[in-house]
C-alpha positions, 0 to 999 in steps of 0.5 A, spaced: 500 500 500 502 506 498 503 512 502 497 516 499 493 510 500 495 509 507 494 516 508 487 516 505 485 510 509 486 513 516 483 520 514 490 524 513 491 528 507 498 529 507 502 526 501 509 528 504 512 527 510 513 533 514 507 537 511 502 534 515 502 540 520 503 545 514 497 542 511 493 543 518 495 550 519 493 552 511 486 549 512 485 552 519 487 559 516 482 558 510 476 556 514 477 559 521 474 566 518 468 562 515 467 558 521 467 564 526 462 568 522 458 561 522 458 561 529 456 568 530 450 568 526 448 561 529 449 564 536 445 571 533 439 572 538 435 574 532 436 567 529 435 563 535 428 567 537 431 570 543 431 577 541 430 583 546 425 588 544 426 595 542 425 601 545 419 602 540 416 595 541 416 597 549 413 603 548 408 601 543 406 595 548 405 600 554 401 605 550 397 599 547 396 596 554 394 603 557 389 604 552 386 597 553 385 599 560 381 605 558 377 601 553 375 596 558 373 601 563 369 605 558 366 598 556 364 597 563 360 604 563 357 603 556 354 597 558 352 600 565 347 604 560 352 610 559 351 610 552 354 617 551 361 614 552 360 610 546 364 615 541 370 615 547 370 608 547 370 607 539 376 613 539 380 609 544 379 603 540 382 606 534 388 609 538 390 602 540 389 599 533 393 605 530 399 603 535 398 596 533 398 598 525 404 602 526 407 596 529 405 592 524 408 597 519 415 597 522 416 589 522 412 586 528 410 580 525 411 575 531 404 575 535 407 571 540 412 576 542 407 582 541 402 578 546 408 577 551 410 584 551 403 587 552 401 582 558 408 584 561 406 592 560 399 590 563 402 587 569 407 593 570 402 598 569 398 595 575 403 598 580 402 605 577 398 610 581 392 612 577 394 619 575 400 616 572 396 611 568 391 617 566 397 621 564 400 615 560 393 614 557 392 621 555 399 622 551 398 615 548 391 618 545 395 624 542 400 620 539 395 615 536 392 621 533 398 623 530 399 617 527 392 616 524 393 623 521 399 621 518 396 615 515 393 615 508 385 614 508 386 607 506 390 605 513 385 610 517 379 606 514 382 599 516 384 602 523 376 604 523 374 598 521 378 594 526 376 598 532 368 598 530 369 590 530 372 590 536 367 595 539 361 590 537 365 584 540 366 588 547 359 590 547 356 583 545 352 586 539 
């Protein structure tokens, strides 16, 4: 059996004595950057699914949670017979839908992550004093109005339809 056959049989690729170390160093030098890049990409949180929410996503979840609490309060009042609050409820639902639409337009497609952020924001705001929650709701409503004013008529129609559908569902109509 020749030296080349013996080397291939045992998994070594050195054809001449003394070149095994050189061969190994050349292969490692050629593959190391690619392997390092592959490791970094494979360990990337974006690909693993453990992405940290951006400040924008956190803000949207806080505003959506604050507006959701306000909508729940208004729903209870409308169901209790205060029909004059129905337009305020619809406006609050439109504001929440505006934030959700904005998040979608900016790439938020992971519904499970969005729901987890919303749940965390709802839980966190339970510790807020009533005045702070009311201030957050007012600021978020203003921001939603700005978002809607910057939206084209088609986008506003979608937001309005979503809010109307949620209103119907909340009031059991």
